[in-house]
A tleap script that builds the chain and sets N, CA, C and O, in Angstrom:
source leaprc.protein.ff14SB
mol = sequence {
  NMET ALA ASP LYS PRO MET LYS LYS THR VAL
  ILE ILE GLY ALA THR ASN LYS SER GLY ARG
  TYR ALA PHE MET ALA ALA LYS MET LEU ALA
  GLU HIE GLY HIE THR PHE VAL PRO LEU SER
  ILE HIE ASP GLY GLU VAL LEU GLY GLU LYS
  ILE LEU ASP LEU LYS SER LYS PRO ALA ILE
  PRO ASP VAL HIE THR VAL THR MET TYR VAL
  ASN PRO ALA HIE GLN GLU GLU TRP GLU ASP
  TYR LEU VAL SER LEU GLY PRO GLU ARG VAL
  ILE PHE ASN PRO GLY SER GLU ASN GLN SER
  PHE ILE ASP ARG LEU GLU LYS ALA GLY ILE
  GLU ALA VAL GLU ALA CYS THR LEU VAL MET
  LEU ARG THR GLY GLN CPHE
}
set mol.1.N position { 91.473 117.903 124.366 }
set mol.1.CA position { 91.025 116.553 124.145 }
set mol.1.C position { 92.031 115.558 124.738 }
set mol.1.O position { 92.210 114.460 124.212 }
set mol.2.N position { 92.671 115.942 125.812 }
set mol.2.CA position { 93.691 115.100 126.408 }
set mol.2.C position { 93.121 113.785 126.930 }
set mol.2.O position { 93.854 112.802 127.044 }
set mol.3.N position { 91.842 113.747 127.244 }
set mol.3.CA position { 91.242 112.537 127.791 }
set mol.3.C position { 90.901 111.505 126.723 }
set mol.3.O position { 90.614 110.354 127.053 }
set mol.4.N position { 90.926 111.890 125.459 }
set mol.4.CA position { 90.601 110.968 124.378 }
set mol.4.C position { 91.845 110.713 123.548 }
set mol.4.O position { 92.626 111.631 123.298 }
set mol.5.N position { 92.037 109.450 123.113 }
set mol.5.CA position { 93.216 109.169 122.290 }
set mol.5.C position { 93.098 109.797 120.902 }
set mol.5.O position { 92.011 109.914 120.337 }
set mol.6.N position { 94.242 110.191 120.382 }
set mol.6.CA position { 94.290 110.745 119.031 }
set mol.6.C position { 93.946 109.641 118.040 }
set mol.6.O position { 94.350 108.493 118.224 }
set mol.7.N position { 93.207 109.980 116.996 }
set mol.7.CA position { 92.810 109.003 115.988 }
set mol.7.C position { 93.318 109.454 114.625 }
set mol.7.O position { 92.763 110.364 114.009 }
set mol.8.N position { 94.395 108.795 114.161 }
set mol.8.CA position { 94.942 109.147 112.844 }
set mol.8.C position { 93.869 108.879 111.792 }
set mol.8.O position { 93.334 107.775 111.689 }
set mol.9.N position { 93.570 109.918 111.016 }
set mol.9.CA position { 92.477 109.862 110.054 }
set mol.9.C position { 92.974 110.184 108.653 }
set mol.9.O position { 93.621 111.205 108.420 }
set mol.10.N position { 92.655 109.289 107.730 }
set mol.10.CA position { 92.986 109.487 106.327 }
set mol.10.C position { 91.773 110.134 105.659 }
set mol.10.O position { 90.659 109.619 105.752 }
set mol.11.N position { 91.994 111.259 104.989 }
set mol.11.CA position { 90.924 111.962 104.294 }
set mol.11.C position { 91.019 111.635 102.806 }
set mol.11.O position { 91.963 112.043 102.130 }
set mol.12.N position { 90.026 110.890 102.302 }
set mol.12.CA position { 89.997 110.530 100.889 }
set mol.12.C position { 89.189 111.589 100.143 }
set mol.12.O position { 88.010 111.802 100.426 }
set mol.13.N position { 89.840 112.247 99.190 }
set mol.13.CA position { 89.206 113.357 98.489 }
set mol.13.C position { 89.590 114.688 99.103 }
set mol.13.O position { 88.858 115.671 98.995 }
set mol.14.N position { 90.756 114.709 99.755 }
set mol.14.CA position { 91.236 115.936 100.398 }
set mol.14.C position { 91.395 117.053 99.367 }
set mol.14.O position { 91.640 116.805 98.186 }
set mol.15.N position { 91.251 118.281 99.844 }
set mol.15.CA position { 91.373 119.443 98.970 }
set mol.15.C position { 91.912 120.633 99.757 }
set mol.15.O position { 91.768 120.705 100.977 }
set mol.16.N position { 92.538 121.569 99.034 }
set mol.16.CA position { 92.997 122.801 99.672 }
set mol.16.C position { 91.967 123.926 99.498 }
set mol.16.O position { 92.249 125.078 99.827 }
set mol.17.N position { 90.788 123.599 98.988 }
set mol.17.CA position { 89.718 124.593 98.811 }
set mol.17.C position { 88.937 124.708 100.110 }
set mol.17.O position { 88.233 123.781 100.509 }
set mol.18.N position { 89.071 125.869 100.771 }
set mol.18.CA position { 88.545 126.035 102.125 }
set mol.18.C position { 87.026 125.916 102.241 }
set mol.18.O position { 86.514 125.703 103.340 }
set mol.19.N position { 86.303 126.048 101.145 }
set mol.19.CA position { 84.851 125.926 101.195 }
set mol.19.C position { 84.345 124.496 101.104 }
set mol.19.O position { 83.142 124.261 101.216 }
set mol.20.N position { 85.241 123.537 100.903 }
set mol.20.CA position { 84.845 122.140 100.752 }
set mol.20.C position { 84.815 121.436 102.107 }
set mol.20.O position { 85.596 121.748 103.007 }
set mol.21.N position { 83.897 120.483 102.229 }
set mol.21.CA position { 83.759 119.761 103.493 }
set mol.21.C position { 85.013 118.981 103.853 }
set mol.21.O position { 85.341 118.872 105.034 }
set mol.22.N position { 85.725 118.434 102.870 }
set mol.22.CA position { 86.953 117.692 103.161 }
set mol.22.C position { 87.994 118.605 103.807 }
set mol.22.O position { 88.731 118.172 104.693 }
set mol.23.N position { 88.062 119.865 103.372 }
set mol.23.CA position { 88.980 120.824 103.982 }
set mol.23.C position { 88.536 121.152 105.405 }
set mol.23.O position { 89.346 121.196 106.331 }
set mol.24.N position { 87.230 121.381 105.558 }
set mol.24.CA position { 86.693 121.685 106.896 }
set mol.24.C position { 86.952 120.534 107.855 }
set mol.24.O position { 87.229 120.755 109.034 }
set mol.25.N position { 86.863 119.304 107.355 }
set mol.25.CA position { 87.130 118.139 108.200 }
set mol.25.C position { 88.588 118.133 108.653 }
set mol.25.O position { 88.870 117.866 109.822 }
set mol.26.N position { 89.513 118.422 107.746 }
set mol.26.CA position { 90.933 118.483 108.114 }
set mol.26.C position { 91.150 119.513 109.213 }
set mol.26.O position { 91.845 119.256 110.196 }
set mol.27.N position { 90.548 120.676 109.035 }
set mol.27.CA position { 90.701 121.757 110.016 }
set mol.27.C position { 90.135 121.341 111.378 }
set mol.27.O position { 90.759 121.571 112.414 }
set mol.28.N position { 88.972 120.739 111.363 }
set mol.28.CA position { 88.336 120.355 112.626 }
set mol.28.C position { 89.063 119.170 113.277 }
set mol.28.O position { 89.176 119.112 114.501 }
set mol.29.N position { 89.550 118.233 112.470 }
set mol.29.CA position { 90.343 117.134 113.032 }
set mol.29.C position { 91.560 117.685 113.762 }
set mol.29.O position { 91.862 117.274 114.883 }
set mol.30.N position { 92.257 118.620 113.116 }
set mol.30.CA position { 93.438 119.230 113.737 }
set mol.30.C position { 93.059 119.959 115.021 }
set mol.30.O position { 93.761 119.853 116.027 }
set mol.31.N position { 91.956 120.697 114.990 }
set mol.31.CA position { 91.498 121.430 116.175 }
set mol.31.C position { 91.168 120.490 117.335 }
set mol.31.O position { 91.298 120.867 118.500 }
set mol.32.N position { 90.744 119.274 117.014 }
set mol.32.CA position { 90.408 118.297 118.050 }
set mol.32.C position { 91.594 117.386 118.406 }
set mol.32.O position { 91.438 116.417 119.149 }
set mol.33.N position { 92.769 117.706 117.874 }
set mol.33.CA position { 93.976 116.983 118.253 }
set mol.33.C position { 94.225 115.688 117.510 }
set mol.33.O position { 95.056 114.887 117.936 }
set mol.34.N position { 93.526 115.462 116.408 }
set mol.34.CA position { 93.722 114.252 115.617 }
set mol.34.C position { 94.680 114.531 114.462 }
set mol.34.O position { 94.621 115.592 113.840 }
set mol.35.N position { 95.549 113.584 114.183 }
set mol.35.CA position { 96.426 113.665 113.026 }
set mol.35.C position { 95.610 113.312 111.791 }
set mol.35.O position { 94.814 112.374 111.825 }
set mol.36.N position { 95.798 114.049 110.705 }
set mol.36.CA position { 95.116 113.695 109.462 }
set mol.36.C position { 96.137 113.535 108.348 }
set mol.36.O position { 97.181 114.187 108.324 }
set mol.37.N position { 95.793 112.639 107.426 }
set mol.37.CA position { 96.633 112.386 106.261 }
set mol.37.C position { 95.752 112.637 105.041 }
set mol.37.O position { 94.849 111.849 104.761 }
set mol.38.N position { 96.006 113.740 104.302 }
set mol.38.CA position { 95.170 114.048 103.142 }
set mol.38.C position { 95.600 113.261 101.904 }
set mol.38.O position { 96.776 113.253 101.539 }
set mol.39.N position { 94.635 112.602 101.265 }
set mol.39.CA position { 94.879 111.871 100.020 }
set mol.39.C position { 93.916 112.349 98.958 }
set mol.39.O position { 92.742 112.594 99.236 }
set mol.40.N position { 94.415 112.482 97.735 }
set mol.40.CA position { 93.586 112.921 96.628 }
set mol.40.C position { 94.294 112.601 95.318 }
set mol.40.O position { 95.480 112.271 95.301 }
set mol.41.N position { 93.553 112.704 94.230 }
set mol.41.CA position { 94.180 112.594 92.915 }
set mol.41.C position { 94.673 113.970 92.469 }
set mol.41.O position { 95.287 114.098 91.410 }
set mol.42.N position { 94.405 114.999 93.277 }
set mol.42.CA position { 94.829 116.371 92.979 }
set mol.42.C position { 95.967 116.778 93.910 }
set mol.42.O position { 96.000 116.372 95.072 }
set mol.43.N position { 96.892 117.572 93.403 }
set mol.43.CA position { 98.011 118.073 94.197 }
set mol.43.C position { 97.559 119.186 95.123 }
set mol.43.O position { 96.482 119.760 94.964 }
set mol.44.N position { 98.404 119.473 96.088 }
set mol.44.CA position { 98.145 120.610 96.961 }
set mol.44.C position { 98.629 120.353 98.367 }
set mol.44.O position { 99.394 119.428 98.638 }
set mol.45.N position { 98.155 121.202 99.245 }
set mol.45.CA position { 98.538 121.170 100.646 }
set mol.45.C position { 97.329 121.560 101.464 }
set mol.45.O position { 96.567 122.443 101.069 }
set mol.46.N position { 97.146 120.911 102.601 }
set mol.46.CA position { 96.045 121.221 103.507 }
set mol.46.C position { 96.627 121.524 104.876 }
set mol.46.O position { 97.178 120.640 105.532 }
set mol.47.N position { 96.506 122.759 105.302 }
set mol.47.CA position { 96.978 123.173 106.622 }
set mol.47.C position { 98.414 122.714 106.888 }
set mol.47.O position { 98.734 122.239 107.977 }
set mol.48.N position { 99.263 122.862 105.886 }
set mol.48.CA position { 100.671 122.513 106.028 }
set mol.48.C position { 101.002 121.057 105.738 }
set mol.48.O position { 102.172 120.675 105.744 }
set mol.49.N position { 99.994 120.249 105.487 }
set mol.49.CA position { 100.213 118.838 105.159 }
set mol.49.C position { 100.103 118.649 103.650 }
set mol.49.O position { 99.104 119.028 103.039 }
set mol.50.N position { 101.138 118.059 103.055 }
set mol.50.CA position { 101.101 117.793 101.611 }
set mol.50.C position { 100.028 116.755 101.314 }
set mol.50.O position { 99.925 115.745 102.011 }
set mol.51.N position { 99.235 117.000 100.287 }
set mol.51.CA position { 98.235 116.026 99.861 }
set mol.51.C position { 98.973 114.900 99.144 }
set mol.51.O position { 99.643 115.122 98.135 }
set mol.52.N position { 98.839 113.694 99.679 }
set mol.52.CA position { 99.487 112.534 99.076 }
set mol.52.C position { 98.688 112.078 97.867 }
set mol.52.O position { 97.468 112.228 97.813 }
set mol.53.N position { 99.405 111.514 96.893 }
set mol.53.CA position { 98.785 111.070 95.652 }
set mol.53.C position { 98.061 109.744 95.875 }
set mol.53.O position { 98.695 108.708 96.074 }
set mol.54.N position { 96.757 109.782 95.839 }
set mol.54.CA position { 95.942 108.586 96.036 }
set mol.54.C position { 96.297 107.511 95.020 }
set mol.54.O position { 96.265 106.320 95.331 }
set mol.55.N position { 96.639 107.936 93.794 }
set mol.55.CA position { 96.963 106.971 92.732 }
set mol.55.C position { 98.189 106.129 93.072 }
set mol.55.O position { 98.327 105.011 92.577 }
set mol.56.N position { 99.086 106.659 93.918 }
set mol.56.CA position { 100.291 105.905 94.289 }
set mol.56.C position { 100.030 104.944 95.449 }
set mol.56.O position { 100.893 104.140 95.799 }
set mol.57.N position { 98.846 105.029 96.039 }
set mol.57.CA position { 98.442 104.141 97.140 }
set mol.57.C position { 99.546 104.046 98.202 }
set mol.57.O position { 100.081 102.967 98.455 }
set mol.58.N position { 99.876 105.183 98.817 }
set mol.58.CA position { 100.985 105.195 99.777 }
set mol.58.C position { 100.701 104.350 101.018 }
set mol.58.O position { 99.561 104.244 101.470 }
set mol.59.N position { 101.749 103.763 101.549 }
set mol.59.CA position { 101.640 103.034 102.814 }
set mol.59.C position { 101.443 104.057 103.929 }
set mol.59.O position { 102.184 105.036 104.019 }
set mol.60.N position { 100.450 103.827 104.768 }
set mol.60.CA position { 100.180 104.725 105.888 }
set mol.60.C position { 99.958 103.844 107.119 }
set mol.60.O position { 98.945 103.151 107.208 }
set mol.61.N position { 100.891 103.867 108.061 }
set mol.61.CA position { 100.745 103.017 109.248 }
set mol.61.C position { 99.760 103.603 110.266 }
set mol.61.O position { 99.506 104.808 110.286 }
set mol.62.N position { 99.219 102.731 111.097 }
set mol.62.CA position { 98.425 103.119 112.269 }
set mol.62.C position { 97.203 103.973 111.948 }
set mol.62.O position { 96.918 104.943 112.651 }
set mol.63.N position { 96.482 103.616 110.892 }
set mol.63.CA position { 95.271 104.352 110.529 }
set mol.63.C position { 94.129 103.913 111.431 }
set mol.63.O position { 93.835 102.722 111.538 }
set mol.64.N position { 93.496 104.864 112.071 }
set mol.64.CA position { 92.311 104.559 112.865 }
set mol.64.C position { 91.044 104.705 112.027 }
set mol.64.O position { 90.181 103.827 112.026 }
set mol.65.N position { 90.945 105.827 111.314 }
set mol.65.CA position { 89.724 106.156 110.586 }
set mol.65.C position { 90.051 106.601 109.170 }
set mol.65.O position { 91.042 107.290 108.931 }
set mol.66.N position { 89.200 106.195 108.239 }
set mol.66.CA position { 89.222 106.757 106.889 }
set mol.66.C position { 87.922 107.528 106.757 }
set mol.66.O position { 86.850 106.989 107.034 }
set mol.67.N position { 88.004 108.790 106.336 }
set mol.67.CA position { 86.788 109.562 106.101 }
set mol.67.C position { 86.698 109.852 104.601 }
set mol.67.O position { 87.619 110.394 103.990 }
set mol.68.N position { 85.563 109.471 104.040 }
set mol.68.CA position { 85.380 109.440 102.591 }
set mol.68.C position { 84.640 110.682 102.089 }
set mol.68.O position { 83.539 110.998 102.539 }
set mol.69.N position { 85.279 111.375 101.144 }
set mol.69.CA position { 84.663 112.526 100.472 }
set mol.69.C position { 84.699 112.325 98.961 }
set mol.69.O position { 84.882 113.282 98.208 }
set mol.70.N position { 84.527 111.089 98.520 }
set mol.70.CA position { 84.568 110.765 97.102 }
set mol.70.C position { 83.251 110.093 96.733 }
set mol.70.O position { 82.759 109.223 97.452 }
set mol.71.N position { 82.697 110.504 95.619 }
set mol.71.CA position { 81.457 109.945 95.102 }
set mol.71.C position { 81.604 108.436 94.903 }
set mol.71.O position { 82.668 107.979 94.484 }
set mol.72.N position { 80.555 107.645 95.197 }
set mol.72.CA position { 80.647 106.193 95.040 }
set mol.72.C position { 81.105 105.744 93.652 }
set mol.72.O position { 81.755 104.706 93.528 }
set mol.73.N position { 80.782 106.498 92.622 }
set mol.73.CA position { 81.183 106.132 91.261 }
set mol.73.C position { 82.703 106.118 91.091 }
set mol.73.O position { 83.217 105.515 90.148 }
set mol.74.N position { 83.425 106.783 92.001 }
set mol.74.CA position { 84.886 106.877 91.902 }
set mol.74.C position { 85.604 106.140 93.031 }
set mol.74.O position { 86.801 106.337 93.241 }
set mol.75.N position { 84.873 105.289 93.756 }
set mol.75.CA position { 85.484 104.608 94.903 }
set mol.75.C position { 86.056 103.235 94.587 }
set mol.75.O position { 87.033 102.819 95.210 }
set mol.76.N position { 85.472 102.530 93.639 }
set mol.76.CA position { 85.811 101.116 93.436 }
set mol.76.C position { 87.309 100.868 93.247 }
set mol.76.O position { 87.849 99.902 93.786 }
set mol.77.N position { 87.978 101.730 92.488 }
set mol.77.CA position { 89.399 101.485 92.241 }
set mol.77.C position { 90.262 101.653 93.494 }
set mol.77.O position { 91.425 101.248 93.494 }
set mol.78.N position { 89.714 102.243 94.561 }
set mol.78.CA position { 90.485 102.464 95.786 }
set mol.78.C position { 90.102 101.491 96.901 }
set mol.78.O position { 90.731 101.484 97.959 }
set mol.79.N position { 89.073 100.670 96.671 }
set mol.79.CA position { 88.570 99.808 97.744 }
set mol.79.C position { 89.635 98.866 98.306 }
set mol.79.O position { 89.802 98.799 99.524 }
set mol.80.N position { 90.353 98.142 97.461 }
set mol.80.CA position { 91.381 97.211 97.948 }
set mol.80.C position { 92.420 97.958 98.777 }
set mol.80.O position { 92.827 97.499 99.844 }
set mol.81.N position { 92.838 99.100 98.277 }
set mol.81.CA position { 93.835 99.913 98.983 }
set mol.81.C position { 93.329 100.337 100.356 }
set mol.81.O position { 94.048 100.212 101.347 }
set mol.82.N position { 92.098 100.836 100.421 }
set mol.82.CA position { 91.565 101.314 101.698 }
set mol.82.C position { 91.414 100.176 102.698 }
set mol.82.O position { 91.693 100.356 103.884 }
set mol.83.N position { 90.984 99.026 102.246 }
set mol.83.CA position { 90.899 97.862 103.135 }
set mol.83.C position { 92.299 97.490 103.622 }
set mol.83.O position { 92.474 97.129 104.786 }
set mol.84.N position { 93.299 97.577 102.736 }
set mol.84.CA position { 94.672 97.204 103.099 }
set mol.84.C position { 95.275 98.118 104.164 }
set mol.84.O position { 96.220 97.727 104.849 }
set mol.85.N position { 94.740 99.329 104.311 }
set mol.85.CA position { 95.232 100.241 105.357 }
set mol.85.C position { 94.856 99.745 106.748 }
set mol.85.O position { 95.450 100.164 107.742 }
set mol.86.N position { 93.867 98.850 106.818 }
set mol.86.CA position { 93.469 98.270 108.096 }
set mol.86.C position { 92.858 99.243 109.088 }
set mol.86.O position { 93.158 99.166 110.279 }
set mol.87.N position { 92.002 100.165 108.627 }
set mol.87.CA position { 91.410 101.105 109.583 }
set mol.87.C position { 90.412 100.406 110.495 }
set mol.87.O position { 89.893 99.339 110.167 }
set mol.88.N position { 90.151 101.021 111.643 }
set mol.88.CA position { 89.094 100.516 112.513 }
set mol.88.C position { 87.727 100.844 111.928 }
set mol.88.O position { 86.765 100.097 112.109 }
set mol.89.N position { 87.654 101.992 111.212 }
set mol.89.CA position { 86.364 102.375 110.633 }
set mol.89.C position { 86.566 103.239 109.408 }
set mol.89.O position { 87.611 103.858 109.205 }
set mol.90.N position { 85.501 103.253 108.588 }
set mol.90.CA position { 85.424 104.147 107.441 }
set mol.90.C position { 84.141 104.938 107.594 }
set mol.90.O position { 83.064 104.369 107.774 }
set mol.91.N position { 84.263 106.258 107.520 }
set mol.91.CA position { 83.096 107.136 107.601 }
set mol.91.C position { 82.723 107.554 106.183 }
set mol.91.O position { 83.534 108.117 105.449 }
set mol.92.N position { 81.479 107.266 105.818 }
set mol.92.CA position { 80.947 107.681 104.523 }
set mol.92.C position { 80.160 108.964 104.749 }
set mol.92.O position { 79.032 108.933 105.240 }
set mol.93.N position { 80.761 110.089 104.387 }
set mol.93.CA position { 80.110 111.382 104.536 }
set mol.93.C position { 78.973 111.510 103.528 }
set mol.93.O position { 78.950 110.786 102.533 }
set mol.94.N position { 78.025 112.427 103.773 }
set mol.94.CA position { 76.899 112.580 102.844 }
set mol.94.C position { 77.367 112.730 101.393 }
set mol.94.O position { 78.228 113.549 101.075 }
set mol.95.N position { 76.769 111.911 100.534 }
set mol.95.CA position { 77.128 111.916 99.121 }
set mol.95.C position { 78.137 110.846 98.756 }
set mol.95.O position { 78.372 110.592 97.575 }
set mol.96.N position { 78.740 110.214 99.760 }
set mol.96.CA position { 79.738 109.176 99.485 }
set mol.96.C position { 79.241 107.776 99.857 }
set mol.96.O position { 79.978 106.800 99.719 }
set mol.97.N position { 78.011 107.676 100.320 }
set mol.97.CA position { 77.474 106.391 100.765 }
set mol.97.C position { 77.550 105.364 99.640 }
set mol.97.O position { 77.240 105.667 98.487 }
set mol.98.N position { 77.969 104.135 99.988 }
set mol.98.CA position { 78.204 103.099 98.990 }
set mol.98.C position { 77.940 101.744 99.651 }
set mol.98.O position { 78.821 101.192 100.310 }
set mol.99.N position { 76.738 101.211 99.477 }
set mol.99.CA position { 76.338 99.997 100.192 }
set mol.99.C position { 77.216 98.798 99.877 }
set mol.99.O position { 77.516 98.014 100.777 }
set mol.100.N position { 77.637 98.629 98.629 }
set mol.100.CA position { 78.465 97.457 98.316 }
set mol.100.C position { 79.825 97.547 99.020 }
set mol.100.O position { 80.346 96.531 99.481 }
set mol.101.N position { 80.402 98.745 99.106 }
set mol.101.CA position { 81.674 98.911 99.818 }
set mol.101.C position { 81.459 98.751 101.320 }
set mol.101.O position { 82.295 98.162 102.004 }
set mol.102.N position { 80.356 99.266 101.834 }
set mol.102.CA position { 80.026 99.103 103.252 }
set mol.102.C position { 79.953 97.613 103.596 }
set mol.102.O position { 80.509 97.177 104.604 }
set mol.103.N position { 79.268 96.839 102.760 }
set mol.103.CA position { 79.154 95.398 102.993 }
set mol.103.C position { 80.531 94.738 103.001 }
set mol.103.O position { 80.811 93.885 103.843 }
set mol.104.N position { 81.380 95.133 102.069 }
set mol.104.CA position { 82.729 94.570 101.980 }
set mol.104.C position { 83.555 94.906 103.226 }
set mol.104.O position { 84.252 94.049 103.768 }
set mol.105.N position { 83.467 96.163 103.672 }
set mol.105.CA position { 84.200 96.572 104.871 }
set mol.105.C position { 83.747 95.769 106.081 }
set mol.105.O position { 84.571 95.279 106.853 }
set mol.106.N position { 82.436 95.636 106.244 }
set mol.106.CA position { 81.917 94.911 107.397 }
set mol.106.C position { 82.351 93.444 107.374 }
set mol.106.O position { 82.646 92.870 108.422 }
set mol.107.N position { 82.391 92.833 106.183 }
set mol.107.CA position { 82.870 91.449 106.066 }
set mol.107.C position { 84.344 91.354 106.459 }
set mol.107.O position { 84.794 90.317 106.947 }
set mol.108.N position { 85.094 92.440 106.246 }
set mol.108.CA position { 86.520 92.478 106.603 }
set mol.108.C position { 86.732 92.867 108.067 }
set mol.108.O position { 87.873 92.981 108.516 }
set mol.109.N position { 85.644 93.070 108.811 }
set mol.109.CA position { 85.760 93.437 110.222 }
set mol.109.C position { 86.037 94.908 110.461 }
set mol.109.O position { 86.506 95.293 111.532 }
set mol.110.N position { 85.749 95.726 109.465 }
set mol.110.CA position { 85.965 97.175 109.572 }
set mol.110.C position { 84.607 97.851 109.723 }
set mol.110.O position { 83.696 97.622 108.927 }
set mol.111.N position { 84.483 98.678 110.746 }
set mol.111.CA position { 83.228 99.387 110.971 }
set mol.111.C position { 82.988 100.388 109.843 }
set mol.111.O position { 83.889 101.141 109.473 }
set mol.112.N position { 81.782 100.394 109.304 }
set mol.112.CA position { 81.394 101.367 108.281 }
set mol.112.C position { 80.293 102.238 108.863 }
set mol.112.O position { 79.295 101.735 109.379 }
set mol.113.N position { 80.484 103.547 108.777 }
set mol.113.CA position { 79.555 104.497 109.381 }
set mol.113.C position { 79.078 105.472 108.313 }
set mol.113.O position { 79.890 106.098 107.632 }
set mol.114.N position { 77.767 105.600 108.166 }
set mol.114.CA position { 77.211 106.630 107.290 }
set mol.114.C position { 76.896 107.820 108.180 }
set mol.114.O position { 75.900 107.826 108.903 }
set mol.115.N position { 77.758 108.827 108.118 }
set mol.115.CA position { 77.624 109.978 109.016 }
set mol.115.C position { 78.454 111.123 108.463 }
set mol.115.O position { 79.129 110.987 107.442 }
set mol.116.N position { 78.393 112.239 109.146 }
set mol.116.CA position { 79.184 113.413 108.787 }
set mol.116.C position { 80.311 113.572 109.801 }
set mol.116.O position { 80.065 113.724 110.998 }
set mol.117.N position { 81.532 113.537 109.320 }
set mol.117.CA position { 82.692 113.685 110.197 }
set mol.117.C position { 82.606 114.971 111.010 }
set mol.117.O position { 82.926 114.978 112.198 }
set mol.118.N position { 82.175 116.058 110.376 }
set mol.118.CA position { 82.079 117.343 111.082 }
set mol.118.C position { 81.104 117.255 112.253 }
set mol.118.O position { 81.404 117.731 113.347 }
set mol.119.N position { 79.949 116.653 112.029 }
set mol.119.CA position { 78.950 116.510 113.091 }
set mol.119.C position { 79.486 115.585 114.184 }
set mol.119.O position { 79.319 115.862 115.372 }
set mol.120.N position { 80.125 114.494 113.782 }
set mol.120.CA position { 80.686 113.565 114.773 }
set mol.120.C position { 81.699 114.266 115.671 }
set mol.120.O position { 81.701 114.057 116.884 }
set mol.121.N position { 82.556 115.092 115.086 }
set mol.121.CA position { 83.540 115.826 115.873 }
set mol.121.C position { 82.868 116.845 116.800 }
set mol.121.O position { 83.221 116.960 117.973 }
set mol.122.N position { 81.905 117.575 116.260 }
set mol.122.CA position { 81.219 118.610 117.059 }
set mol.122.C position { 80.455 118.024 118.243 }
set mol.122.O position { 80.334 118.662 119.288 }
set mol.123.N position { 79.943 116.811 118.073 }
set mol.123.CA position { 79.091 116.222 119.108 }
set mol.123.C position { 79.815 115.200 119.979 }
set mol.123.O position { 79.186 114.537 120.804 }
set mol.124.N position { 81.123 115.065 119.807 }
set mol.124.CA position { 81.899 114.146 120.626 }
set mol.124.C position { 81.716 112.688 120.271 }
set mol.124.O position { 82.048 111.819 121.077 }
set mol.125.N position { 81.197 112.390 119.086 }
set mol.125.CA position { 80.971 111.006 118.656 }
set mol.125.C position { 82.131 110.453 117.834 }
set mol.125.O position { 82.110 109.288 117.436 }
set mol.126.N position { 83.143 111.282 117.578 }
set mol.126.CA position { 84.247 110.842 116.735 }
set mol.126.C position { 85.121 109.866 117.493 }
set mol.126.O position { 86.112 109.376 116.952 }
savepdb mol mol.pdb
quit
């Protein structure tokens, strides 16, 4: 993927459980040459990367994309934090779609995409 720039991606709802889509996204992001930063309320490690504590709202510079794997019912407390990261876009994976947050992101000039990160990577749309 030398012809495409790397896109630092924050994974919200990251997990070390290999059967979960958030884990598969981390693996595929790495395979496509993108840096990923796993965040969750659960401890662990994903492909050698420590899962950062979402509750501590860590500073993360140069975020291009946030990919969401958290149910809308659990997103509101993280909205201010995610907007503060200044991503170019937020991807709402299936099951995480949240129209009120999408509206807020768009008002802040952040692209909101309802799509599957895995499909976007596989089809060159990432």
